[in-house]
N, CA, C and O atoms as a DFTB+ gen file, in Angstrom:
704 C
 N C O
     1  1       2.947     -22.337       8.314
     2  2       2.126     -21.461       7.466
     3  2       0.767     -21.302       7.976
     4  3       0.121     -20.255       7.932
     5  1       0.352     -22.501       8.501
     6  2      -1.055     -22.470       8.892
     7  2      -1.158     -21.786      10.287
     8  3      -2.176     -21.172      10.607
     9  1      -0.155     -21.900      11.053
    10  2      -0.085     -21.314      12.412
    11  2      -0.150     -19.828      12.092
    12  3      -0.976     -19.135      12.687
    13  1       0.765     -19.233      11.085
    14  2       0.564     -17.816      10.877
    15  2      -0.757     -17.485      10.419
    16  3      -1.251     -16.415      10.775
    17  1      -1.457     -18.361       9.589
    18  2      -2.720     -17.924       9.199
    19  2      -3.930     -17.878      10.421
    20  3      -4.781     -16.994      10.519
    21  1      -3.794     -18.930      11.219
    22  2      -4.566     -18.829      12.493
    23  2      -4.270     -17.544      13.281
    24  3      -5.156     -16.814      13.726
    25  1      -3.131     -17.357      13.399
    26  2      -2.756     -16.069      14.098
    27  2      -3.191     -14.912      13.489
    28  3      -3.347     -13.972      14.269
    29  1      -3.439     -14.693      12.295
    30  2      -3.950     -13.508      11.775
    31  2      -5.605     -13.652      12.106
    32  3      -6.180     -12.580      12.297
    33  1      -6.274     -14.662      12.176
    34  2      -7.459     -14.703      12.561
    35  2      -7.616     -14.393      14.007
    36  3      -8.557     -13.696      14.387
    37  1      -6.778     -14.857      14.791
    38  2      -6.833     -14.608      16.355
    39  2      -6.635     -13.211      16.540
    40  3      -7.269     -12.608      17.406
    41  1      -5.719     -12.584      15.720
    42  2      -5.477     -11.052      16.005
    43  2      -6.758     -10.271      15.438
    44  3      -7.044      -9.157      15.876
    45  1      -7.418     -10.824      14.571
    46  2      -8.633     -10.093      13.978
    47  2      -9.798     -10.249      15.110
    48  3     -10.504      -9.298      15.445
    49  1      -9.898     -11.355      15.573
    50  2     -10.889     -11.473      16.820
    51  2     -10.415     -10.673      17.999
    52  3     -11.283     -10.051      18.611
    53  1      -9.211     -10.596      18.400
    54  2      -8.900      -9.729      19.464
    55  2      -9.046      -8.332      19.196
    56  3      -9.347      -7.634      20.164
    57  1      -8.871      -7.680      17.892
    58  2      -9.033      -6.529      17.647
    59  2     -10.720      -6.358      17.699
    60  3     -11.195      -5.377      18.271
    61  1     -11.459      -7.214      17.164
    62  2     -12.724      -7.001      17.214
    63  2     -13.353      -6.729      18.495
    64  3     -14.112      -5.774      18.663
    65  1     -12.984      -7.714      19.563
    66  2     -13.503      -7.698      20.752
    67  2     -13.003      -6.341      21.567
    68  3     -13.728      -5.785      22.392
    69  1     -11.729      -5.902      21.244
    70  2     -11.121      -4.726      21.846
    71  2     -11.712      -3.383      21.191
    72  3     -11.880      -2.409      21.925
    73  1     -11.985      -3.319      20.012
    74  2     -12.513      -2.096      19.159
    75  2     -13.905      -1.985      19.174
    76  3     -14.483      -0.927      19.422
    77  1     -14.496      -3.101      18.902
    78  2     -16.092      -3.140      18.572
    79  2     -16.890      -3.532      19.692
    80  3     -18.113      -3.393      19.665
    81  1     -16.131      -4.135      20.923
    82  2     -16.999      -4.851      21.813
    83  2     -17.802      -5.994      21.514
    84  3     -18.827      -6.273      22.137
    85  1     -17.349      -6.637      20.585
    86  2     -18.006      -7.756      19.804
    87  2     -18.716      -8.644      20.672
    88  3     -18.263      -8.769      21.810
    89  1     -19.708      -9.265      20.367
    90  2     -20.345     -10.419      20.789
    91  2     -20.331     -11.613      19.992
    92  3     -19.708     -11.599      18.931
    93  1     -20.954     -12.671      20.376
    94  2     -20.938     -13.765      19.592
    95  2     -21.636     -13.695      18.013
    96  3     -21.252     -14.243      16.979
    97  1     -22.703     -12.882      18.232
    98  2     -23.442     -12.407      17.122
    99  2     -22.375     -11.857      15.983
   100  3     -22.320     -12.326      14.846
   101  1     -21.623     -10.897      16.420
   102  2     -20.620     -10.031      15.574
   103  2     -19.538     -11.111      15.110
   104  3     -19.118     -11.144      13.953
   105  1     -19.109     -12.026      16.146
   106  2     -18.202     -13.046      15.787
   107  2     -18.598     -13.747      14.584
   108  3     -17.825     -13.912      13.641
   109  1     -19.789     -14.161      14.605
   110  2     -20.491     -15.098      13.451
   111  2     -20.349     -14.242      12.262
   112  3     -19.945     -14.816      11.251
   113  1     -20.625     -12.859      12.175
   114  2     -20.482     -12.261      10.848
   115  2     -19.183     -11.936      10.481
   116  3     -18.927     -11.612       9.321
   117  1     -18.241     -11.996      11.450
   118  2     -16.794     -11.988      11.001
   119  2     -16.469     -13.131      10.415
   120  3     -15.846     -13.032       9.358
   121  1     -16.767     -14.383      10.884
   122  2     -16.404     -15.649      10.377
   123  2     -16.955     -15.921       9.100
   124  3     -16.339     -16.499       8.205
   125  1     -18.279     -15.444       9.009
   126  2     -18.924     -15.525       7.547
   127  2     -18.278     -14.713       6.587
   128  3     -18.213     -15.122       5.428
   129  1     -17.745     -13.516       6.929
   130  2     -17.023     -12.664       5.995
   131  2     -15.672     -13.222       5.647
   132  3     -15.216     -13.033       4.519
   133  1     -15.035     -13.870       6.515
   134  2     -13.793     -14.645       6.448
   135  2     -14.009     -15.760       5.370
   136  3     -13.257     -15.973       4.419
   137  1     -15.181     -16.450       5.679
   138  2     -15.432     -17.749       4.947
   139  2     -15.692     -17.132       3.390
   140  3     -15.162     -17.708       2.440
   141  1     -16.384     -16.146       3.214
   142  2     -16.962     -15.794       2.034
   143  2     -15.598     -15.082       1.217
   144  3     -15.528     -15.089      -0.012
   145  1     -14.668     -14.549       1.991
   146  2     -13.412     -14.041       1.238
   147  2     -12.542     -15.099       0.784
   148  3     -11.944     -15.033      -0.290
   149  1     -12.449     -16.200       1.683
   150  2     -11.656     -17.244       1.324
   151  2     -12.098     -18.127       0.167
   152  3     -11.369     -18.572      -0.720
   153  1     -13.470     -18.319       0.323
   154  2     -14.205     -18.947      -0.882
   155  2     -14.079     -18.191      -2.211
   156  3     -13.789     -18.780      -3.253
   157  1     -14.319     -16.789      -2.146
   158  2     -14.160     -16.009      -3.497
   159  2     -12.741     -16.117      -3.932
   160  3     -12.435     -16.332      -5.105
   161  1     -11.801     -15.951      -2.882
   162  2     -10.431     -15.866      -3.330
   163  2     -10.023     -17.080      -4.187
   164  3      -9.472     -16.924      -5.276
   165  1     -10.306     -18.305      -3.668
   166  2      -9.984     -19.605      -4.110
   167  2     -10.953     -19.875      -5.271
   168  3     -10.473     -20.643      -6.105
   169  1     -12.035     -19.496      -5.504
   170  2     -12.962     -19.535      -6.555
   171  2     -12.335     -18.697      -7.885
   172  3     -12.337     -19.141      -9.033
   173  1     -11.849     -17.507      -7.510
   174  2     -11.262     -16.748      -8.547
   175  2     -10.149     -17.116      -9.022
   176  3      -9.894     -17.027     -10.223
   177  1      -9.194     -17.659      -7.998
   178  2      -7.933     -18.477      -8.511
   179  2      -8.136     -19.438      -9.337
   180  3      -7.450     -19.425     -10.359
   181  1      -9.041     -20.450      -9.164
   182  2      -9.620     -21.678     -10.140
   183  2     -10.056     -21.153     -11.292
   184  3      -9.696     -21.695     -12.337
   185  1     -10.889     -20.031     -11.332
   186  2     -11.285     -19.522     -12.779
   187  2     -10.214     -18.911     -13.366
   188  3     -10.062     -19.130     -14.568
   189  1      -9.376     -18.145     -12.769
   190  2      -8.387     -17.604     -13.483
   191  2      -7.356     -18.727     -14.116
   192  3      -6.682     -18.390     -15.089
   193  1      -7.237     -19.929     -13.627
   194  2      -6.337     -20.958     -14.113
   195  2      -6.997     -21.700     -14.958
   196  3      -6.294     -22.407     -15.681
   197  1      -8.433     -21.780     -15.131
   198  2      -9.005     -22.792     -15.975
   199  2      -9.721     -22.212     -17.067
   200  3      -9.571     -22.708     -18.184
   201  1     -10.536     -21.158     -16.890
   202  2     -11.381     -20.565     -17.945
   203  2     -10.520     -19.845     -19.068
   204  3      -9.471     -19.214     -18.932
   205  1     -11.217     -20.100     -20.159
   206  2     -10.447     -19.445     -21.532
   207  2     -11.470     -18.699     -22.130
   208  3     -12.668     -18.873     -21.905
   209  1     -10.933     -17.758     -22.994
   210  2     -11.707     -16.788     -23.752
   211  2     -12.061     -17.474     -25.178
   212  3     -11.574     -18.573     -25.441
   213  1     -12.827     -16.882     -26.001
   214  2     -13.243     -17.500     -27.137
   215  2     -12.211     -18.064     -28.045
   216  3     -12.413     -18.983     -28.839
   217  1     -10.983     -17.378     -27.845
   218  2      -9.865     -17.855     -28.686
   219  2      -8.932     -18.951     -27.952
   220  3      -7.860     -19.339     -28.417
   221  1      -9.443     -19.347     -26.857
   222  2      -8.694     -20.546     -26.233
   223  2      -7.394     -19.933     -25.228
   224  3      -6.564     -20.687     -24.720
   225  1      -7.385     -18.516     -25.058
   226  2      -6.418     -17.944     -24.312
   227  2      -6.966     -17.867     -22.733
   228  3      -8.151     -17.948     -22.408
   229  1      -5.977     -17.713     -21.944
   230  2      -6.501     -17.434     -20.526
   231  2      -7.148     -15.976     -20.540
   232  3      -6.837     -15.099     -21.346
   233  1      -8.105     -15.849     -19.516
   234  2      -8.645     -14.432     -19.390
   235  2      -7.837     -13.516     -18.792
   236  3      -7.207     -13.806     -17.775
   237  1      -7.769     -12.197     -19.420
   238  2      -6.913     -11.418     -18.887
   239  2      -7.739     -10.550     -17.772
   240  3      -8.956     -10.588     -17.593
   241  1      -6.785      -9.763     -17.071
   242  2      -7.366      -9.002     -15.762
   243  2      -8.529      -8.001     -16.212
   244  3      -9.419      -7.765     -15.395
   245  1      -8.560      -7.438     -17.396
   246  2      -9.607      -6.684     -17.793
   247  2     -10.966      -7.410     -17.921
   248  3     -12.010      -6.962     -17.446
   249  1     -10.855      -8.667     -18.663
   250  2     -12.099      -9.556     -18.845
   251  2     -12.526     -10.061     -17.494
   252  3     -13.741     -10.181     -17.335
   253  1     -11.781     -10.358     -16.555
   254  2     -12.263     -10.820     -15.339
   255  2     -12.849      -9.611     -14.519
   256  3     -13.765      -9.823     -13.724
   257  1     -12.342      -8.362     -14.697
   258  2     -13.034      -7.224     -13.987
   259  2     -14.291      -6.983     -14.373
   260  3     -15.180      -6.614     -13.606
   261  1     -14.457      -7.236     -15.917
   262  2     -15.822      -6.991     -16.563
   263  2     -16.889      -7.952     -15.968
   264  3     -17.982      -7.601     -15.524
   265  1     -16.409      -9.204     -16.028
   266  2     -17.319     -10.281     -15.787
   267  2     -17.725     -10.151     -14.372
   268  3     -18.898     -10.292     -14.030
   269  1     -16.619      -9.842     -13.419
   270  2     -16.938      -9.593     -11.899
   271  2     -17.963      -8.593     -11.801
   272  3     -18.996      -8.806     -11.167
   273  1     -17.741      -7.560     -12.369
   274  2     -18.758      -6.467     -12.157
   275  2     -20.138      -6.734     -12.829
   276  3     -21.159      -6.363     -12.250
   277  1     -20.202      -7.386     -14.075
   278  2     -21.459      -7.850     -14.483
   279  2     -22.236      -8.816     -13.730
   280  3     -23.466      -8.844     -13.747
   281  1     -21.484      -9.622     -13.054
   282  2     -22.185     -10.712     -12.252
   283  2     -22.714     -10.054     -10.956
   284  3     -23.597     -10.601     -10.295
   285  1     -22.226      -9.011     -10.646
   286  2     -22.459      -8.377      -9.275
   287  2     -23.680      -7.553      -9.422
   288  3     -24.343      -7.324      -8.411
   289  1     -24.101      -7.019     -10.724
   290  2     -25.110      -6.102     -11.070
   291  2     -26.543      -6.735     -10.507
   292  3     -27.288      -5.949      -9.922
   293  1     -26.929      -8.011     -10.645
   294  2     -28.230      -8.431     -10.105
   295  2     -28.172      -8.165      -8.562
   296  3     -29.149      -7.641      -8.027
   297  1     -27.140      -8.482      -7.871
   298  2     -27.262      -8.199      -6.436
   299  2     -27.319      -6.717      -6.066
   300  3     -27.907      -6.298      -5.069
   301  1     -26.684      -5.983      -6.915
   302  2     -26.778      -4.528      -6.633
   303  2     -28.144      -4.042      -6.945
   304  3     -28.658      -3.191      -6.219
   305  1     -28.771      -4.524      -7.980
   306  2     -30.120      -4.040      -8.274
   307  2     -31.137      -4.423      -7.416
   308  3     -32.108      -3.693      -7.218
   309  1     -30.996      -5.541      -6.871
   310  2     -31.873      -6.107      -5.815
   311  2     -31.687      -5.237      -4.500
   312  3     -32.687      -4.840      -3.901
   313  1     -30.651      -4.996      -4.135
   314  2     -30.298      -4.059      -3.050
   315  2     -30.994      -2.693      -3.353
   316  3     -31.733      -2.133      -2.543
   317  1     -30.707      -2.231      -4.532
   318  2     -31.007      -0.820      -4.852
   319  2     -32.554      -0.739      -4.781
   320  3     -33.083       0.294      -4.370
   321  1     -33.264      -1.775      -5.160
   322  2     -34.773      -1.594      -5.114
   323  2     -35.346      -1.856      -3.671
   324  3     -36.323      -1.246      -3.236
   325  1     -34.716      -2.734      -3.025
   326  2     -35.196      -3.085      -1.587
   327  2     -35.066      -1.835      -0.865
   328  3     -36.057      -1.564      -0.186
   329  1     -34.034      -0.928      -0.822
   330  2     -33.832       0.050      -0.279
   331  2     -34.476       1.320      -0.650
   332  3     -34.395       2.342       0.032
   333  1     -35.235       1.195      -1.958
   334  2     -35.845       2.304      -2.297
   335  2     -35.078       3.495      -2.828
   336  3     -35.468       4.649      -2.653
   337  1     -33.959       3.175      -3.491
   338  2     -32.984       3.987      -3.914
   339  2     -33.587       4.810      -5.468
   340  3     -33.194       5.913      -5.847
   341  1     -34.423       4.102      -6.055
   342  2     -34.999       4.489      -7.283
   343  2     -35.774       5.642      -6.988
   344  3     -35.841       6.545      -7.822
   345  1     -36.360       5.718      -5.914
   346  2     -37.339       6.974      -5.569
   347  2     -36.679       8.160      -5.419
   348  3     -37.268       9.236      -5.513
   349  1     -35.101       8.028      -5.116
   350  2     -34.459       9.279      -4.949
   351  2     -33.332       9.611      -5.627
   352  3     -32.666      10.601      -5.325
   353  1     -33.016       8.769      -6.644
   354  2     -31.795       8.915      -7.212
   355  2     -31.640      10.108      -8.214
   356  3     -30.589      10.716      -8.416
   357  1     -32.892      10.360      -8.831
   358  2     -32.819      11.599      -9.856
   359  2     -32.630      12.977      -8.850
   360  3     -31.769      13.806      -9.142
   361  1     -33.352      13.124      -7.853
   362  2     -33.174      14.189      -7.006
   363  2     -31.810      14.234      -6.396
   364  3     -31.296      15.330      -6.175
   365  1     -31.181      13.109      -6.104
   366  2     -29.851      13.226      -5.585
   367  2     -28.767      13.587      -6.542
   368  3     -27.865      14.365      -6.231
   369  1     -28.864      13.004      -7.735
   370  2     -27.860      13.327      -8.848
   371  2     -27.919      14.715      -9.389
   372  3     -27.011      15.259     -10.017
   373  1     -29.044      15.222      -9.094
   374  2     -29.128      16.728      -9.638
   375  2     -28.681      17.682      -8.782
   376  3     -28.667      18.845      -9.185
   377  1     -28.227      17.371      -7.430
   378  2     -27.800      18.136      -6.432
   379  2     -26.316      17.933      -6.194
   380  3     -25.757      18.523      -5.269
   381  1     -25.583      17.008      -7.112
   382  2     -24.289      17.030      -6.826
   383  2     -23.495      17.922      -7.538
   384  3     -23.635      18.042      -8.755
   385  1     -22.499      18.699      -6.769
   386  2     -21.684      19.829      -7.402
   387  2     -20.794      19.154      -8.370
   388  3     -20.811      17.934      -8.539
   389  1     -19.996      19.992      -9.020
   390  2     -18.939      19.693      -9.916
   391  2     -17.728      18.906      -9.265
   392  3     -17.116      17.955      -9.751
   393  1     -17.563      19.432      -8.246
   394  2     -16.500      18.702      -7.249
   395  2     -16.931      17.386      -6.936
   396  3     -16.159      16.428      -6.966
   397  1     -18.315      17.283      -6.592
   398  2     -18.871      15.937      -6.261
   399  2     -18.634      14.942      -7.341
   400  3     -18.189      13.819      -7.105
   401  1     -18.940      15.375      -8.541
   402  2     -18.802      14.454      -9.534
   403  2     -17.347      14.063      -9.938
   404  3     -17.069      12.968     -10.427
   405  1     -16.348      15.157      -9.665
   406  2     -15.079      14.756      -9.830
   407  2     -14.634      13.550      -8.845
   408  3     -13.934      12.590      -9.166
   409  1     -15.210      13.821      -7.550
   410  2     -15.023      12.643      -6.644
   411  2     -15.479      11.281      -7.087
   412  3     -14.803      10.256      -7.001
   413  1     -16.723      11.378      -7.581
   414  2     -17.341      10.179      -8.051
   415  2     -16.462       9.587      -9.257
   416  3     -16.254       8.374      -9.277
   417  1     -16.026      10.284     -10.103
   418  2     -15.224       9.868     -11.312
   419  2     -13.886       9.087     -10.658
   420  3     -13.520       7.944     -10.932
   421  1     -13.281       9.991      -9.748
   422  2     -12.144       9.429      -9.115
   423  2     -12.249       8.216      -8.342
   424  3     -11.310       7.421      -8.313
   425  1     -13.442       7.992      -7.643
   426  2     -13.842       6.761      -7.003
   427  2     -13.906       5.710      -7.997
   428  3     -13.353       4.620      -7.848
   429  1     -14.540       6.020      -8.942
   430  2     -14.725       4.923     -10.083
   431  2     -13.338       4.427     -10.766
   432  3     -13.166       3.255     -11.100
   433  1     -12.404       5.413     -10.931
   434  2     -11.019       5.090     -11.514
   435  2     -10.340       4.372     -10.480
   436  3      -9.612       3.445     -10.834
   437  1     -10.454       4.650      -9.214
   438  2      -9.730       4.002      -8.240
   439  2     -10.248       2.369      -8.162
   440  3      -9.406       1.474      -8.083
   441  1     -11.617       2.090      -8.189
   442  2     -12.222       0.859      -8.141
   443  2     -11.897       0.106      -9.568
   444  3     -11.755      -1.116      -9.525
   445  1     -11.792       0.688     -10.651
   446  2     -11.259       0.107     -11.673
   447  2      -9.961      -0.434     -11.437
   448  3      -9.823      -1.655     -11.509
   449  1      -9.016       0.279     -11.174
   450  2      -7.644       0.040     -11.039
   451  2      -7.340      -1.062      -9.731
   452  3      -6.435      -1.896      -9.731
   453  1      -8.183      -0.872      -8.796
   454  2      -8.156      -2.091      -7.670
   455  2      -8.795      -3.164      -8.053
   456  3      -8.632      -4.139      -7.319
   457  1      -9.573      -3.324      -9.103
   458  2     -10.089      -4.688      -9.615
   459  2      -9.114      -5.122     -10.567
   460  3      -8.643      -6.244     -10.382
   461  1      -8.707      -4.442     -11.572
   462  2      -7.686      -5.084     -12.506
   463  2      -6.370      -5.356     -11.877
   464  3      -5.736      -6.329     -12.284
   465  1      -5.886      -4.612     -10.936
   466  2      -4.685      -4.970     -10.188
   467  2      -4.790      -6.403      -9.437
   468  3      -4.033      -7.371      -9.500
   469  1      -5.863      -6.229      -8.780
   470  2      -6.394      -7.370      -7.857
   471  2      -6.355      -8.602      -8.821
   472  3      -5.702      -9.577      -8.448
   473  1      -6.989      -8.643     -10.012
   474  2      -7.110      -9.981     -10.779
   475  2      -5.619     -10.096     -11.297
   476  3      -5.148     -11.233     -11.332
   477  1      -4.945      -9.194     -11.644
   478  2      -3.510      -9.351     -12.191
   479  2      -2.776     -10.076     -11.089
   480  3      -2.150     -11.103     -11.346
   481  1      -2.836      -9.542      -9.788
   482  2      -2.058     -10.269      -8.660
   483  2      -2.420     -11.647      -8.436
   484  3      -1.590     -12.521      -8.183
   485  1      -3.987     -11.888      -8.554
   486  2      -4.427     -13.148      -8.513
   487  2      -3.923     -14.184      -9.327
   488  3      -3.777     -15.338      -8.922
   489  1      -3.651     -13.793     -10.477
   490  2      -3.212     -14.586     -11.601
   491  2      -1.639     -15.153     -11.269
   492  3      -1.259     -16.235     -11.717
   493  1      -0.842     -14.352     -10.492
   494  2       0.541     -14.462     -10.287
   495  2       0.720     -15.194      -9.025
   496  3       1.775     -15.820      -8.924
   497  1      -0.158     -15.240      -7.985
   498  2       0.355     -15.639      -6.630
   499  2      -0.936     -16.587      -6.264
   500  3      -2.006     -16.596      -6.871
   501  1      -0.582     -17.372      -5.139
   502  2      -1.766     -18.268      -4.620
   503  2      -2.794     -17.504      -4.198
   504  3      -2.659     -16.281      -4.148
   505  1      -3.998     -18.137      -3.824
   506  2      -5.116     -17.522      -3.331
   507  2      -4.863     -17.044      -2.049
   508  3      -5.284     -15.929      -1.741
   509  1      -4.057     -17.919      -1.025
   510  2      -3.759     -17.815       0.237
   511  2      -2.947     -16.370       0.248
   512  3      -3.272     -15.458       1.008
   513  1      -1.829     -16.278      -0.709
   514  2      -0.984     -15.105      -0.610
   515  2      -1.741     -13.926      -0.843
   516  3      -1.563     -12.924      -0.150
   517  1      -2.763     -13.974      -1.975
   518  2      -3.629     -12.866      -2.254
   519  2      -4.290     -12.327      -1.018
   520  3      -4.187     -11.137      -0.722
   521  1      -4.909     -13.114      -0.356
   522  2      -5.717     -12.817       0.775
   523  2      -4.851     -12.325       1.929
   524  3      -5.383     -11.642       2.804
   525  1      -3.503     -12.634       1.996
   526  2      -2.799     -11.977       3.031
   527  2      -2.207     -10.698       2.602
   528  3      -1.997      -9.845       3.465
   529  1      -1.876     -10.434       1.211
   530  2      -1.606      -9.271       0.682
   531  2      -2.868      -8.184       0.928
   532  3      -2.708      -7.008       1.252
   533  1      -3.879      -8.704       0.749
   534  2      -5.184      -8.041       0.916
   535  2      -5.206      -7.647       2.453
   536  3      -5.553      -6.510       2.771
   537  1      -4.842      -8.567       3.390
   538  2      -5.026      -8.306       4.758
   539  2      -3.733      -7.122       5.022
   540  3      -3.982      -6.209       5.810
   541  1      -2.587      -7.159       4.457
   542  2      -1.644      -6.271       4.697
   543  2      -1.892      -4.894       4.158
   544  3      -1.305      -3.902       4.592
   545  1      -2.839      -4.868       3.135
   546  2      -3.143      -3.458       2.737
   547  2      -3.974      -2.693       3.988
   548  3      -4.152      -1.475       4.005
   549  1      -4.378      -3.472       4.871
   550  2      -5.071      -2.771       6.031
   551  2      -4.173      -1.721       6.739
   552  3      -4.626      -0.692       7.241
   553  1      -2.843      -2.074       6.736
   554  2      -2.018      -1.107       7.468
   555  2      -2.183       0.440       6.766
   556  3      -2.247       1.458       7.454
   557  1      -2.232       0.438       5.482
   558  2      -2.435       1.754       4.929
   559  2      -3.912       2.266       5.220
   560  3      -4.166       3.461       5.374
   561  1      -4.729       1.398       5.272
   562  2      -6.214       1.814       5.465
   563  2      -6.317       2.151       6.897
   564  3      -7.022       3.134       7.130
   565  1      -5.764       1.549       7.937
   566  2      -5.527       2.128       9.299
   567  2      -5.080       3.356       9.501
   568  3      -5.669       4.204      10.172
   569  1      -3.886       3.521       8.857
   570  2      -3.026       4.910       9.074
   571  2      -4.016       5.986       8.292
   572  3      -4.383       7.029       8.833
   573  1      -4.368       5.635       7.066
   574  2      -5.174       6.852       6.534
   575  2      -6.463       7.238       7.290
   576  3      -6.802       8.410       7.449
   577  1      -7.163       6.170       7.750
   578  2      -8.285       6.304       8.693
   579  2      -7.851       7.319       9.902
   580  3      -8.473       8.342      10.187
   581  1      -6.900       6.940      10.431
   582  2      -6.323       7.863      11.586
   583  2      -6.005       9.284      11.232
   584  3      -6.340      10.279      11.875
   585  1      -5.320       9.243      10.135
   586  2      -4.943      10.562       9.644
   587  2      -6.251      11.572       9.136
   588  3      -6.442      12.686       9.623
   589  1      -6.988      11.045       8.215
   590  2      -8.005      11.741       7.739
   591  2      -9.498      11.607       8.151
   592  3     -10.326      12.455       7.821
   593  1      -9.791      10.564       8.847
   594  2     -11.025      10.532       9.225
   595  2     -11.289      10.200      10.831
   596  3     -12.297       9.763      11.388
   597  1     -10.128      10.537      11.299
   598  2      -9.961      10.753      12.922
   599  2     -10.463       9.247      13.509
   600  3     -11.302       9.211      14.409
   601  1      -9.967       8.163      13.011
   602  2     -10.379       7.013      13.605
   603  2      -9.285       6.906      14.574
   604  3      -8.154       7.364      14.408
   605  1      -9.771       6.171      15.746
   606  2      -8.801       5.887      16.961
   607  2      -9.143       4.303      17.561
   608  3     -10.277       3.824      17.604
   609  1      -8.007       3.681      17.967
   610  2      -8.394       2.410      18.663
   611  2      -8.969       2.818      20.069
   612  3      -8.459       3.615      20.856
   613  1     -10.039       2.167      20.211
   614  2     -10.839       2.337      21.548
   615  2     -10.302       1.781      22.561
   616  3     -10.843       1.986      23.647
   617  1      -9.198       0.996      22.512
   618  2      -8.315       0.201      23.620
   619  2      -7.029      -0.428      23.321
   620  3      -6.670      -0.715      22.179
   621  1      -6.490      -0.590      24.162
   622  2      -4.981      -1.087      23.732
   623  2      -5.279      -2.588      23.285
   624  3      -4.539      -3.079      22.433
   625  1      -6.289      -3.319      23.798
   626  2      -6.561      -4.574      23.262
   627  2      -6.849      -4.613      21.785
   628  3      -6.376      -5.470      21.039
   629  1      -7.652      -3.639      21.399
   630  2      -7.808      -3.459      19.893
   631  2      -6.459      -3.190      19.066
   632  3      -6.270      -3.780      18.002
   633  1      -5.473      -2.230      19.617
   634  2      -4.406      -2.009      19.046
   635  2      -3.336      -3.406      19.192
   636  3      -2.511      -3.610      18.301
   637  1      -3.417      -4.134      20.138
   638  2      -2.814      -5.246      20.332
   639  2      -3.213      -6.427      19.234
   640  3      -2.380      -7.166      18.710
   641  1      -4.547      -6.464      19.001
   642  2      -5.032      -7.386      18.118
   643  2      -4.648      -6.997      16.507
   644  3      -4.380      -7.838      15.649
   645  1      -4.678      -5.845      16.343
   646  2      -4.489      -5.138      15.196
   647  2      -2.867      -5.688      14.902
   648  3      -2.599      -6.418      13.948
   649  1      -2.089      -5.317      15.662
   650  2      -0.437      -5.610      15.570
   651  2      -0.331      -7.191      15.492
   652  3       0.570      -7.690      14.818
   653  1      -1.121      -7.881      16.084
   654  2      -0.769      -9.457      15.947
   655  2      -1.324      -9.877      14.705
   656  3      -0.732     -10.774      14.105
   657  1      -2.441      -9.344      14.174
   658  2      -2.833      -9.892      13.020
   659  2      -2.052      -9.357      11.769
   660  3      -1.847     -10.089      10.800
   661  1      -1.627      -8.067      11.823
   662  2      -0.659      -7.681      10.738
   663  2       0.745      -8.256      10.837
   664  3       1.366      -8.566       9.820
   665  1       1.191      -8.383      11.924
   666  2       2.449      -9.061      12.271
   667  2       2.501     -10.673      11.731
   668  3       3.492     -11.180      11.206
   669  1       1.415     -11.253      11.940
   670  2       1.282     -12.671      11.698
   671  2       1.012     -12.620       9.772
   672  3       1.309     -13.563       9.038
   673  1       0.578     -11.681       9.429
   674  2       0.666     -11.542       8.041
   675  2       2.180     -11.397       7.387
   676  3       2.545     -12.004       6.381
   677  1       2.840     -10.645       8.012
   678  2       4.311     -10.493       7.823
   679  2       5.058     -11.922       7.806
   680  3       5.835     -12.337       6.946
   681  1       4.589     -12.609       9.062
   682  2       5.199     -14.014       9.257
   683  2       4.940     -14.976       8.328
   684  3       5.748     -15.875       8.096
   685  1       3.667     -14.852       7.654
   686  2       3.055     -15.709       6.599
   687  2       3.958     -15.480       5.387
   688  3       4.372     -16.443       4.742
   689  1       4.260     -14.254       5.076
   690  2       4.919     -13.903       3.931
   691  2       6.427     -14.523       3.996
   692  3       7.040     -15.027       3.055
   693  1       6.800     -14.386       5.118
   694  2       8.366     -14.981       5.361
   695  2       8.241     -16.355       5.179
   696  3       9.091     -16.973       4.538
   697  1       7.122     -16.985       5.751
   698  2       7.187     -18.500       5.684
   699  2       6.959     -19.099       4.169
   700  3       7.176     -20.258       3.817
   701  1       6.479     -18.039       3.379
   702  2       6.155     -18.535       2.155
   703  2       7.339     -18.447       1.342
   704  3       7.316     -18.836       0.174
């Protein structure tokens, strides 16, 4: 199991070097992101299994999504003001078309379903399994990016790294 997880990381690094021409600074940010995702996944799993609501019952996925979003608001607001978004938000929102508002509402609905299904899954499986499932979702992201956004692998090394990482995710699932 550990070897499959290390292979996932190795595949991601190979992909990064092949696709992005990554350097050590980029590698640092990748590893920081991995560490943050692992810490978050494990922390959520601990909270889901230990925290109770006012009635003494386990938190449900909707409550978890609510608190997750509520706790993110301060970070959002800090970023919002640092980048000066408050200066242009009124101008930008008044120029959004009806179709644009439909896309925004659709995006919000997708975010809601992503959050609630994610917390529901995290209650059922281990933190590691959840992170591997999250990694496997990348197959659909890659294919959708290639079909709709004209994304391409810039090298065969990147494609190889992607296959290694995703294959190791399947290997991990098999070992579980």
